[in-house]
C-alpha positions as CSV (number, residue, x, y, z in Angstrom):
1,M,9.5,-5.5,-37.2
2,K,7.9,-4.6,-34.3
3,V,8.1,-7.1,-31.3
4,L,5.4,-7.4,-28.5
5,I,6.6,-6.4,-25.3
6,T,3.7,-6.4,-22.5
7,E,-0.3,-6.6,-23.5
8,N,0.3,-2.9,-23.8
9,L,3.7,-2.0,-25.5
10,R,5.4,-2.9,-28.5
11,I,8.8,-1.8,-29.8
12,D,9.5,-0.6,-33.5
13,L,12.4,-2.1,-33.8
14,E,13.3,-0.2,-37.5
15,K,12.5,3.2,-36.0
16,E,13.5,2.4,-32.6
17,L,9.9,3.5,-30.6
18,W,7.9,2.4,-27.9
19,E,3.9,1.8,-29.2
20,C,0.9,1.7,-27.8
21,R,-0.6,-1.9,-28.9
22,H,-4.1,-0.3,-28.4
23,C,-4.1,2.9,-31.3
24,D,0.2,2.2,-32.8
25,A,0.8,5.5,-31.3
26,A,4.5,6.4,-31.2
27,L,5.5,7.1,-28.1
28,V,9.4,7.5,-26.9
29,S,12.4,6.2,-27.8
30,A,12.9,2.6,-27.2
31,R,15.7,3.2,-25.8
32,D,14.6,5.7,-22.9
33,N,11.9,4.8,-20.7
34,Y,8.5,4.2,-21.8
35,K,6.7,5.9,-19.5
36,R,8.1,9.4,-20.4
37,G,5.8,8.9,-23.7
38,L,2.7,8.7,-21.5
39,L,0.4,10.9,-19.8
40,V,0.2,10.9,-16.3
41,Y,-2.4,11.1,-13.3
42,D,-1.3,11.3,-9.8
43,R,-4.1,9.6,-7.9
44,D,-5.0,10.1,-4.1
45,P,-4.6,6.8,-3.1
46,R,-7.6,6.9,-0.6
47,E,-9.7,7.5,-4.4
48,I,-8.8,3.8,-5.0
49,H,-8.4,2.4,-1.2
50,K,-11.3,3.7,0.7
51,P,-11.1,4.5,4.1
52,L,-12.5,1.3,6.6
53,L,-13.0,3.4,9.6
54,D,-14.0,7.1,9.2
55,P,-11.2,10.0,9.0
56,S,-13.0,12.3,11.2
57,K,-12.9,9.9,14.1
58,Y,-9.7,7.9,13.6
59,K,-5.8,8.4,12.2
60,L,-5.1,5.1,10.9
61,T,-8.1,4.0,8.7
62,Y,-6.7,1.3,6.6
63,S,-6.2,3.8,3.7
64,P,-2.7,4.4,2.2
65,D,-1.5,7.6,3.8
66,P,-1.3,10.2,0.8
67,Q,1.8,11.5,2.8
68,W,3.7,8.3,2.3
69,C,1.8,6.5,-0.9
70,R,0.9,7.9,-4.2
71,I,-0.4,5.9,-7.1
72,L,0.7,7.1,-10.9
73,E,-1.6,5.9,-13.7
74,Y,-0.1,5.8,-17.1
75,Y,-2.1,6.2,-20.3
76,C,-1.5,6.7,-24.0
77,P,-1.9,10.7,-25.0
78,Q,-3.4,9.4,-28.3
79,C,-6.1,6.7,-27.3
80,G,-6.1,7.2,-23.7
81,S,-5.5,3.8,-22.7
82,M,-4.1,2.9,-19.8
83,I,-0.6,1.5,-20.0
84,E,0.5,0.5,-16.3
85,T,0.3,2.2,-12.7
86,E,2.9,1.9,-10.0
87,Y,2.8,2.5,-6.2
88,L,5.5,5.1,-5.4
89,P,6.5,6.9,-2.4
90,P,5.8,11.1,-3.3
91,G,8.4,12.8,-4.9
92,H,10.2,9.3,-6.2
93,P,10.3,9.4,-10.1
94,P,9.0,6.8,-12.2
95,V,10.5,3.4,-11.9
96,R,12.0,2.3,-15.2
97,D,10.6,-1.0,-15.1
98,I,11.7,-2.1,-18.8
99,D,15.3,-1.8,-19.6
100,L,16.1,-3.6,-23.1
101,D,19.2,-4.1,-25.0
102,I,18.0,-2.8,-28.0
103,D,20.9,-3.7,-30.2
104,A,20.4,-7.3,-28.9
105,L,16.5,-7.4,-29.7
106,K,17.5,-6.4,-32.9
107,A,19.8,-8.9,-33.6
108,Q,17.4,-11.5,-31.9
109,W,14.7,-10.7,-34.3
110,R,16.7,-10.3,-37.4
111,S,15.9,-13.5,-38.6
112,R,12.3,-14.4,-36.9
113,D,9.1,-13.9,-38.4
114,E,7.4,-10.5,-36.5
115,V,4.5,-11.6,-34.2
116,L,1.3,-9.9,-34.5
117,E,-0.6,-10.9,-31.2
118,A,0.5,-13.1,-28.6
119,P,-0.6,-16.7,-28.7
120,V,-3.5,-17.4,-26.0
121,G,-3.5,-20.9,-24.5
122,T,-1.2,-22.8,-26.6
123,D,0.9,-24.0,-23.8
124,P,-0.6,-26.7,-21.0
125,P,-0.2,-25.6,-17.4
126,R,3.1,-26.9,-15.8
127,R,2.8,-28.9,-12.6
128,L,5.9,-27.6,-10.2
129,H,7.4,-31.0,-9.9
130,D,6.6,-32.2,-13.5
131,H,10.3,-32.1,-14.4
132,D,11.4,-34.2,-11.1
133,H,8.8,-37.3,-11.8
134,A,9.3,-37.5,-15.3
135,H,13.1,-38.2,-15.4
136,G,13.2,-39.4,-11.7
137,H,15.4,-37.3,-9.3
138,G,16.4,-39.9,-6.7
139,H,14.4,-39.8,-3.7
140,D,10.8,-40.7,-2.6
141,H,9.4,-37.7,-0.8
142,G,9.0,-39.1,2.4
143,A,6.8,-42.1,1.1
144,R,6.8,-44.8,3.7
145,K,7.4,-48.6,2.8
């Protein structure tokens, strides 16, 4: 059984592996940080966020200082699809942004059908106060009589 996790990643629960959804490449153990199975490009933030002021004239240019910020781009080692990006201070290890209980996930999906593609546009948008108005919550939001 394979479970979709993000638009780029899924987990093969039988093999307990992270996989690229673009090319089906096995990346790393599902019990580990998926980023360990990806190629990393450590970008100078000035390449992405170009200075708005001339750096030869101004110290502060409205561009991130590479001594304080780096941009890590993560790519599938097989197909080259970009999987994730993150902004970090230099020297900071990659963030473990997804930490799943694999045993609980296996139990949860044991009796479900595999979902091959995420559904798109199946739920109507929900307004913030739909629930409140449908069930009458006891006040009038400042309406004057």
